[in-house]
C-alpha angles and dihedrals in degrees: 000000000000119000112252111241116231114187115227144163128216118245093246091055092047090052091054091050093046089053088067087075097224111146094203091054091048090053092052093045091056089058094052114086121237117256118232090243115067092227097032128127125191115192120184123213117248113242111246119222124216117263124218116270115261122248088256093053091049092048094049092047092054092042094051092048090050092051093055109021094170095046133285124277117233110275096019096096098081092051093049092043091057090049092049092048090054091047089050091054090052092046093047092049092059 
């Protein structure tokens, strides 16, 4: 199981930021937990959501499924992919 990331700032870093004298920054700093190391910073990656498939991806998906409705035999995908890419170029040119 992956370790859950908890963002934090070390006390020394918080002190430097608090010395700026910005009340809105001070309020945010109070909400951020202290890191075990005085000068530590723990930043957590932002989860990326899936984006919608492009028009090309949608077209190729439908095209590939139409070429092999019962499923594709091993090794046939490159041949069908080339055909779908050519059909996409024709479709896009319209």
